[in-house]
C-alpha positions as CSV (number, residue, x, y, z in Angstrom):
1,X,10.0,-21.5,13.0
2,X,11.3,-22.7,10.0
3,X,8.5,-21.7,8.1
4,X,8.9,-18.3,9.1
5,X,12.2,-18.4,8.1
6,X,11.7,-19.9,4.5
7,X,8.8,-17.4,4.0
8,X,11.3,-14.3,5.0
9,X,14.1,-15.5,2.5
10,X,11.7,-16.4,-0.4
11,X,10.2,-12.7,-0.1
12,X,14.1,-11.4,-0.1
13,X,14.9,-13.5,-3.0
14,X,11.8,-12.5,-5.1
15,X,13.2,-8.7,-5.2
16,X,16.8,-9.9,-5.5
17,X,15.9,-12.2,-8.5
18,X,14.2,-9.7,-10.5
19,X,16.9,-7.3,-9.9
20,X,19.5,-9.3,-10.8
21,X,17.6,-10.6,-14.2
22,X,17.7,-6.9,-15.4
23,X,14.5,-7.5,-17.4
24,X,14.4,-4.5,-20.0
25,X,11.7,-5.8,-22.3
26,X,7.9,-5.6,-20.9
27,X,7.3,-8.5,-23.4
28,X,10.0,-10.6,-21.4
29,X,8.6,-9.4,-17.9
30,X,5.4,-10.4,-18.7
31,X,6.7,-13.9,-20.2
32,X,8.2,-14.2,-16.9
33,X,5.2,-13.3,-15.0
34,X,2.8,-15.7,-17.1
35,X,4.9,-18.7,-15.9
36,X,5.1,-17.5,-12.5
37,X,1.5,-17.9,-12.2
38,X,1.2,-21.0,-13.9
39,X,3.6,-22.7,-11.5
40,X,1.7,-20.9,-8.7
41,X,-1.7,-22.3,-10.0
42,X,-0.2,-26.0,-10.3
43,X,1.5,-25.6,-6.7
44,X,-1.8,-24.1,-5.1
45,X,-4.0,-26.8,-6.4
46,X,-1.3,-29.7,-5.1
47,X,-0.7,-28.0,-1.7
48,X,-3.8,-26.3,-0.8
49,X,-5.8,-29.6,-1.3
50,X,-8.5,-27.9,-3.5
51,X,-10.9,-30.5,-5.0
52,X,-12.9,-30.1,-8.3
53,X,-16.2,-30.2,-6.2
54,X,-14.8,-27.1,-4.3
55,X,-14.0,-25.4,-7.1
56,X,-17.6,-25.8,-8.7
57,X,-19.4,-25.0,-5.7
58,X,-17.4,-22.2,-4.2
59,X,-18.8,-18.7,-4.0
60,X,-15.9,-16.3,-4.5
61,X,-16.3,-12.5,-4.9
62,X,-15.6,-12.4,-8.3
63,X,-15.0,-8.5,-8.4
64,X,-12.1,-8.6,-6.2
65,X,-10.7,-11.7,-8.1
66,X,-10.9,-9.9,-11.0
67,X,-9.6,-6.7,-9.5
68,X,-6.6,-8.6,-8.0
69,X,-6.3,-10.4,-11.0
70,X,-5.4,-7.2,-13.0
71,X,-3.3,-5.4,-9.9
72,X,-1.0,-8.2,-9.2
73,X,0.5,-8.6,-12.6
74,X,0.6,-4.8,-13.0
75,X,2.5,-5.0,-9.7
76,X,5.4,-6.7,-10.9
77,X,5.7,-3.9,-13.9
78,X,6.0,-1.3,-11.4
79,X,8.1,-3.2,-8.8
80,X,10.5,-4.1,-11.6
81,X,11.0,-0.5,-12.9
82,X,11.4,0.6,-9.0
83,X,14.0,-2.1,-8.5
84,X,15.8,-0.6,-11.8
85,X,15.5,3.0,-10.8
86,X,15.5,3.1,-7.0
87,X,17.4,0.0,-6.1
88,X,16.5,-2.8,-3.7
89,X,16.7,-1.7,-0.3
90,X,14.2,1.5,-0.9
91,X,11.8,-0.7,-3.0
92,X,11.6,-3.2,-0.2
93,X,10.9,-0.6,2.3
94,X,8.5,1.2,0.3
95,X,6.6,-2.5,-0.3
96,X,6.9,-3.1,3.7
97,X,5.5,0.6,4.4
98,X,2.5,-0.1,2.3
99,X,1.1,-2.0,5.3
100,X,0.0,1.9,6.7
101,X,-2.5,1.8,3.8
102,X,-4.5,-1.3,5.3
103,X,-4.2,0.7,8.6
104,X,-5.7,3.4,7.2
105,X,-8.5,2.0,5.6
106,X,-9.6,-0.3,8.3
107,X,-10.8,2.4,10.1
108,X,-13.7,2.8,7.2
109,X,-13.9,-0.6,6.1
110,X,-13.6,-3.1,9.3
111,X,-14.9,-0.4,11.6
112,X,-11.4,-0.4,13.6
113,X,-11.2,2.2,16.5
114,X,-9.3,5.2,16.0
115,X,-6.6,6.2,18.7
116,X,-3.8,8.8,19.0
117,X,-1.4,6.1,18.8
118,X,-2.2,4.8,15.4
119,X,-2.1,8.5,14.4
120,X,1.2,9.0,15.6
121,X,2.4,5.9,13.8
122,X,0.7,6.6,10.5
123,X,2.4,10.2,10.7
124,X,5.8,8.7,11.7
125,X,5.8,6.1,8.6
126,X,4.8,9.1,6.3
127,X,7.9,11.0,7.8
128,X,10.1,8.1,7.3
129,X,9.1,8.1,3.4
130,X,10.1,11.8,3.3
131,X,13.7,10.9,4.7
132,X,13.9,7.5,2.1
133,X,12.9,10.0,-0.9
134,X,15.3,12.7,0.4
135,X,17.9,11.9,-1.9
136,X,17.7,11.2,-5.5
137,X,19.5,7.7,-6.2
138,X,19.7,8.1,-10.0
139,X,19.6,10.7,-12.7
140,X,16.1,9.9,-13.4
141,X,14.9,11.2,-10.0
142,X,11.3,12.0,-10.7
143,X,10.8,8.7,-11.8
144,X,12.2,7.0,-8.4
145,X,9.4,9.1,-6.7
146,X,6.9,7.8,-8.8
147,X,7.4,4.3,-8.8
148,X,8.3,3.9,-5.2
149,X,5.1,5.6,-4.5
150,X,3.1,3.4,-6.6
151,X,4.8,0.5,-5.0
152,X,3.7,1.8,-1.8
153,X,0.2,2.6,-3.0
154,X,-0.3,-1.0,-5.1
155,X,0.8,-3.2,-2.4
156,X,-0.9,-1.4,0.1
157,X,-4.2,-1.8,-1.8
158,X,-3.4,-5.4,-2.6
159,X,-2.7,-6.1,1.3
160,X,-6.2,-4.5,2.0
161,X,-8.0,-6.8,-0.6
162,X,-6.3,-9.9,0.9
163,X,-7.6,-8.6,4.4
164,X,-10.9,-8.5,2.7
165,X,-10.7,-12.0,1.2
166,X,-9.3,-13.4,4.4
167,X,-12.2,-12.2,6.7
168,X,-14.7,-13.4,4.6
169,X,-16.6,-16.3,5.3
170,X,-18.5,-17.1,2.1
171,X,-15.4,-19.6,0.8
172,X,-12.0,-20.4,2.2
173,X,-9.1,-18.3,1.7
174,X,-7.1,-20.7,-0.1
175,X,-10.0,-21.4,-2.7
176,X,-10.1,-17.8,-3.4
177,X,-6.2,-17.6,-4.0
178,X,-6.3,-20.2,-6.4
179,X,-8.9,-18.3,-8.7
180,X,-6.7,-15.3,-8.4
181,X,-3.7,-17.2,-9.5
182,X,-5.8,-18.2,-12.5
183,X,-7.0,-14.8,-13.4
184,X,-3.4,-13.3,-12.9
185,X,-2.4,-15.9,-15.7
186,X,-4.8,-14.5,-18.1
187,X,-4.4,-11.0,-17.7
188,X,-0.6,-11.4,-17.8
189,X,-1.4,-13.2,-20.9
190,X,-3.2,-10.0,-22.4
191,X,-0.4,-8.0,-21.1
192,X,2.3,-10.3,-23.1
193,X,0.3,-10.3,-26.5
194,X,-0.4,-6.4,-26.2
195,X,3.4,-5.6,-25.6
196,X,5.6,-5.4,-28.9
197,X,9.0,-6.9,-29.1
198,X,10.6,-10.0,-29.5
199,X,10.5,-13.0,-26.9
200,X,13.4,-14.3,-25.0
201,X,12.3,-18.3,-24.2
202,X,14.5,-18.5,-21.3
203,X,12.4,-16.2,-19.3
204,X,9.8,-19.1,-19.3
205,X,11.9,-21.6,-17.1
206,X,13.1,-18.0,-15.3
207,X,9.4,-17.6,-14.6
208,X,8.7,-20.9,-13.5
209,X,11.5,-20.3,-10.7
210,X,9.9,-17.1,-9.7
211,X,6.9,-18.8,-9.3
212,X,8.3,-21.4,-6.9
213,X,10.1,-18.5,-4.9
214,X,6.6,-16.6,-4.8
215,X,4.6,-19.6,-3.8
216,X,7.0,-20.5,-1.2
217,X,6.6,-17.2,0.3
218,X,2.9,-17.4,0.4
219,X,2.6,-21.0,1.3
220,X,5.2,-20.6,3.9
221,X,3.7,-17.5,5.5
222,X,0.4,-18.8,6.0
223,X,2.0,-21.9,7.6
224,X,3.8,-19.5,10.0
225,X,0.5,-17.8,11.0
226,X,-1.1,-21.2,11.6
227,X,1.7,-22.1,13.8
228,X,1.8,-19.1,15.7
229,X,-1.8,-18.5,15.5
230,X,-1.6,-17.1,19.2
231,X,1.2,-14.4,18.4
232,X,0.5,-13.5,14.9
233,X,2.5,-10.2,15.8
234,X,5.6,-12.1,15.8
235,X,5.2,-13.4,12.2
236,X,4.5,-9.7,11.2
237,X,7.6,-8.1,13.1
238,X,9.7,-10.9,11.6
239,X,8.7,-10.5,8.0
240,X,8.6,-6.8,7.7
241,X,11.9,-5.9,9.8
242,X,13.5,-9.0,8.1
243,X,12.8,-7.6,4.6
244,X,13.7,-4.2,5.4
245,X,17.0,-5.1,7.0
246,X,17.9,-7.7,4.7
247,X,16.8,-5.7,1.9
248,X,19.1,-2.8,2.9
249,X,22.2,-5.0,3.4
250,X,21.9,-7.0,0.0
251,X,21.3,-3.4,-1.9
252,X,24.1,-2.1,0.0
253,X,27.0,-4.8,-0.2
254,X,25.7,-6.8,-3.3
255,X,24.2,-3.9,-5.6
256,X,26.5,-1.4,-4.0
257,X,23.5,1.1,-3.6
258,X,24.6,4.3,-2.1
259,X,22.7,4.8,1.3
260,X,22.8,8.3,2.6
261,X,22.4,9.7,6.3
262,X,18.9,10.8,5.5
263,X,17.9,7.4,4.2
264,X,19.6,5.9,7.1
265,X,17.1,8.0,9.3
266,X,14.5,7.0,7.1
267,X,15.2,3.4,7.6
268,X,15.2,3.5,11.4
269,X,12.2,5.4,11.4
270,X,10.2,2.6,9.2
271,X,11.5,0.2,11.3
272,X,10.2,2.0,14.4
273,X,6.9,2.5,13.0
274,X,6.5,-1.1,12.1
275,X,7.3,-2.2,15.9
276,X,5.1,0.3,17.3
277,X,2.1,-0.6,15.1
278,X,2.8,-4.3,16.2
279,X,2.8,-3.3,19.6
280,X,-0.5,-1.0,19.3
281,X,-1.9,-4.6,17.7
282,X,-1.0,-6.1,20.9
283,X,-2.7,-3.5,23.0
284,X,0.8,-2.8,24.7
285,X,0.7,1.0,23.6
């Protein structure tokens, strides 16, 4: 159980940490991201027990590695923008609601059987999004919606691609993840050099700390799935509901984010859609 709790806390800390830093410069953001991925590469090599022979002989999907290598650093930029314009609570909820995208795509990619229950849950999740977007939280409201929707789409796509990698039998998931972190580091370096402005070197060690938080999230999430291999829905429910509730409370009481009545309805609908989806996966509904 400790692995699940550590993963949940780490996930909450990532959003909290980035919002607290208040990164205004894209140059500094990508300096942060570079060292985040450098640490992730080092830690994955140590804790995933990856050997040099395994790296040489592995048959990874280069297309997926490159695509995720571009998408994941880009997600940090979008996440930072969304945290600044829409707050922690809404950003966390949209990030968690993005699980609807792999559910939708599973009908086409993984030949999952369509059902009325799943259709209702998908509809319910989109209704919750409408309530969450009902009231603009900043003066620059149209950008709130754009970045929130981008968070929803990008993280949904990342989850789908990771599901494809996880179900692939050609190589170990951890080996592919190691290559993805390397690719993310290279892409982040390119983003860094193409962005103008001065660098603040403090973002080197700040990025290293972010890398530890991110890796803890991934490592202990995988460990929790291994421990609860017969009850994966327990991990699923705890992570998603924990982040939504935790993010909402931190946003409201620490960052003093305003949550309107329509937003509260949206949060409740989002929680309901996640619970219902879990019940469907367990064949209870």
